[in-house]
C-alpha positions as CSV (number, residue, x, y, z in Angstrom):
1,M,0.0,0.0,0.0
2,L,1.4,3.3,-1.1
3,N,0.6,6.9,0.1
4,I,-0.6,9.0,-2.8
5,A,-1.6,12.7,-2.8
6,F,-3.8,14.6,-5.1
7,I,-3.6,18.4,-5.5
8,A,-5.1,20.6,-8.2
9,H,-5.4,24.3,-8.8
10,D,-8.9,25.6,-9.4
11,R,-8.9,25.4,-13.2
12,K,-7.5,21.9,-13.0
13,K,-9.9,20.4,-10.6
14,S,-12.2,18.8,-13.2
15,E,-9.2,17.4,-15.0
16,I,-7.9,15.6,-11.8
17,V,-11.3,14.4,-11.0
18,N,-11.7,12.8,-14.4
19,F,-8.2,11.4,-14.2
20,V,-9.0,9.7,-10.9
21,I,-12.3,8.4,-12.2
22,A,-10.4,6.8,-15.1
23,Y,-7.9,5.1,-12.8
24,E,-10.1,4.5,-9.8
25,K,-9.3,0.8,-9.7
26,V,-5.6,1.5,-9.6
27,F,-5.9,3.8,-6.6
28,Q,-8.1,1.4,-4.7
29,G,-6.1,-0.2,-1.9
30,H,-3.7,2.7,-1.5
31,K,-3.9,5.4,1.2
32,L,-5.0,8.5,-0.5
33,Y,-4.6,12.2,0.6
34,S,-5.6,15.5,-0.9
35,T,-6.0,19.1,-0.3
36,G,-9.5,20.1,0.8
37,T,-11.7,20.9,-2.2
38,T,-9.8,18.6,-4.6
39,G,-10.4,15.7,-2.3
40,L,-14.1,16.5,-1.7
41,R,-14.7,16.7,-5.5
42,I,-12.9,13.3,-6.1
43,M,-14.8,11.6,-3.3
44,E,-18.1,13.0,-4.7
45,Q,-17.4,11.3,-8.1
46,T,-15.7,8.0,-6.9
47,S,-16.0,5.4,-4.2
48,L,-12.5,6.3,-2.9
49,D,-11.8,7.4,0.7
50,I,-9.4,10.3,0.9
51,T,-7.8,11.9,3.9
52,R,-8.4,15.6,3.3
53,F,-6.2,18.4,4.5
54,Q,-6.7,22.2,4.3
55,S,-7.0,23.8,0.9
56,G,-3.7,24.7,-0.6
57,P,-3.8,28.4,0.3
58,L,-4.7,27.6,3.9
59,G,-1.8,25.3,4.4
60,G,-2.8,22.0,2.7
61,D,0.3,22.0,0.5
62,Q,2.4,22.3,3.6
63,Q,0.5,19.5,5.3
64,I,1.3,17.2,2.5
65,G,4.8,18.6,2.5
66,A,5.2,17.5,6.1
67,L,4.5,13.9,5.0
68,V,7.0,14.3,2.2
69,A,9.6,15.6,4.6
70,D,9.2,12.5,6.8
71,N,9.4,10.3,3.6
72,E,5.8,9.1,4.2
73,M,4.5,10.1,0.7
74,D,5.1,7.8,-2.3
75,L,3.6,9.7,-5.2
76,I,1.9,13.1,-5.8
77,V,-0.3,14.2,-8.7
78,F,-0.3,18.0,-8.5
79,L,-2.0,19.4,-11.5
80,R,-0.7,23.0,-11.5
81,D,-2.2,25.9,-13.5
82,P,0.9,27.4,-15.1
83,L,-1.0,30.3,-16.5
84,M,-2.5,31.6,-13.2
85,A,-0.5,33.3,-10.4
86,Q,-1.0,31.5,-7.1
87,P,-1.1,33.5,-3.8
88,H,0.7,30.6,-2.0
89,E,3.4,30.1,-4.7
90,P,6.2,29.9,-2.0
91,D,4.4,26.9,-0.4
92,I,4.1,25.2,-3.9
93,I,7.8,25.6,-4.6
94,A,8.6,24.3,-1.1
95,L,6.6,21.2,-1.7
96,L,8.2,20.6,-5.1
97,R,11.7,21.1,-3.5
98,L,10.8,18.6,-0.8
99,C,9.8,16.0,-3.4
100,D,13.1,16.5,-5.1
101,V,15.1,16.2,-1.8
102,Q,13.2,13.0,-0.9
103,G,13.0,11.5,-4.5
104,I,9.3,11.5,-4.5
105,P,7.7,11.1,-7.9
106,V,5.5,14.2,-8.7
107,A,3.4,14.8,-11.7
108,T,2.5,18.4,-12.4
109,N,0.5,17.7,-15.7
110,I,-1.8,15.0,-16.9
111,A,0.7,13.5,-19.3
112,T,3.2,12.8,-16.5
113,A,0.4,11.7,-14.1
114,E,-0.7,9.0,-16.6
115,I,2.9,7.7,-17.0
116,L,3.2,7.5,-13.2
117,V,-0.2,5.8,-12.8
118,K,0.7,3.2,-15.5
119,A,3.9,2.5,-13.6
120,L,1.9,2.1,-10.4
121,E,-0.5,-0.3,-12.2
122,R,2.5,-2.4,-13.3
123,G,4.0,-2.5,-9.8
124,D,7.0,-0.4,-10.6
125,F,6.7,1.4,-7.2
126,A,8.0,-1.6,-5.2
127,W,11.1,0.4,-4.4
128,R,8.9,2.8,-2.3
129,E,7.8,-0.2,-0.1
130,L,11.5,-0.6,0.8
131,Q,11.6,3.1,1.9
132,H,8.9,2.4,4.4
133,K,10.9,-0.5,5.9
134,Y,14.1,1.6,6.1
135,K,13.9,5.2,7.2
136,P,17.3,6.9,7.0
137,G,18.2,8.8,10.1
138,V,15.6,6.9,12.1
139,D,16.8,3.4,11.8
140,E,20.5,4.2,11.8
141,S,22.5,3.5,14.9
């Protein structure tokens, strides 16, 4: 079971909902997280159970970032709107930086999201299961 987060800017919410509907069976059996409105919209259209955090501008990106910092997140689908300025842009950049530091796969557009979900479907994320068994800094003596 992997920990997967969904985040979408306002003009991308319908796109992420349709994406999750299309791959609902792949996401079943995983622990799912999301920022507030995105998670609500996904749950309204699917049978998936999602742990919802605050909306992005109210700290939801940072809440997901805390899981990334602790190496507890395995995959993030973050459909960003590159044509609209975001008031919480520093939080977004911090989250993406944390993903780079921890080596967490993150899709910021639907094309990359589809590639990652196909890898998830094939079982190509088994390496993340090892990350859960060994936590650097915690398990070292």
